[in-house]
C-alpha positions in Angstrom: 86.6 67.2 100.4 86.0 70.6 98.6 88.4 73.4 98.0 87.5 76.6 99.8 86.4 79.4 97.5 88.4 82.6 97.3 86.1 84.7 99.5 86.0 82.1 102.3 89.8 81.7 102.2 90.3 85.4 102.2 87.9 86.0 105.1 89.8 83.3 107.1 93.1 85.0 106.3 91.7 88.4 107.6 90.3 86.6 110.7 93.8 85.2 111.5 95.5 88.5 110.8 93.1 90.3 113.2 93.1 87.5 115.7 89.3 87.0 115.3 87.4 83.8 115.8 84.0 83.5 114.1 82.1 84.9 117.0 84.3 88.0 117.3 84.2 88.7 113.6 80.4 88.3 113.6 80.1 90.8 116.5 82.5 93.3 115.1 80.9 93.1 111.6 77.3 93.3 113.0 76.3 90.0 111.3 74.9 86.9 112.9 77.2 84.1 113.8 74.9 81.7 112.0 75.4 83.7 108.7 79.1 83.5 109.1 79.3 79.8 110.1 76.8 78.9 107.3 79.1 80.5 104.7 82.0 78.6 106.1 80.1 75.3 106.3 78.5 75.5 102.9 81.5 77.2 101.2 79.3 80.0 99.8 80.2 83.5 98.9 78.9 86.3 101.2 76.3 88.8 99.9 77.8 92.1 99.0 76.4 93.8 102.1 77.9 91.1 104.3 81.2 91.3 102.6 81.3 95.1 103.2 80.6 94.6 106.9 83.3 92.0 107.2 85.8 94.2 105.4 85.0 97.1 107.6 85.4 95.0 110.7 88.8 93.8 109.5 89.9 97.3 108.5 90.2 96.8 104.8 88.2 98.1 101.8 86.4 95.8 99.5 88.9 96.5 96.8 91.8 95.6 99.1 90.0 92.4 99.9 90.2 91.4 96.3 93.5 93.1 95.5 95.4 90.9 97.9 94.7 87.9 95.7 97.2 89.3 93.2 100.9 89.0 94.0 101.8 92.0 91.7 103.2 93.9 94.7 106.8 93.8 95.7 107.7 92.7 99.2 108.4 96.4 100.1 105.0 97.5 98.8 103.3 94.7 100.7 105.1 95.8 103.9 104.0 99.5 103.3 100.4 98.5 102.8 100.4 96.1 105.8 101.9 98.9 108.0 99.4 101.5 106.7 96.5 99.1 107.6 97.7 99.0 111.2 98.0 102.8 111.7 95.4 104.9 113.5 93.3 107.3 111.4 95.6 110.1 112.5 98.7 108.1 111.6 97.3 107.4 108.2 96.7 111.1 107.6 100.2 112.0 108.7 101.7 109.3 106.4 99.7 110.6 103.4 100.8 114.1 104.1 104.4 113.0 104.3 104.1 111.1 101.1 102.6 114.2 99.4 105.5 116.2 100.7 108.1 113.7 99.4 106.4 113.6 96.0 106.6 117.4 95.8 110.2 117.4 96.8 110.9 114.7 94.1 109.1 116.8 91.5 111.1 119.9 92.4 114.4 118.0 92.3 113.6 116.7 88.8 112.8 120.1 87.5 116.3 121.4 88.5 
């Protein structure tokens, strides 16, 4: 038995998080099912273009795909990132605006 490589393990985590099976991920990512199942069966890393499509279908950036391998985040930070990932584009814009507002308020209070 072999140990799954990081990319395969991470793709499966994202599939579970998004409630995707291999067929659904392949459709959403615009890749062939045979490409995806071949990666899983042979335990091979996806090509960069394939990984970009998979990340897009799962709603994460390529950097987020690799960042999550590190447990440098606190539980609170992980919660914030997970919640952000599930927001609509409009919700994300509102949250970023609110964070900018809070940062400005914090800067103002530190100056006084």
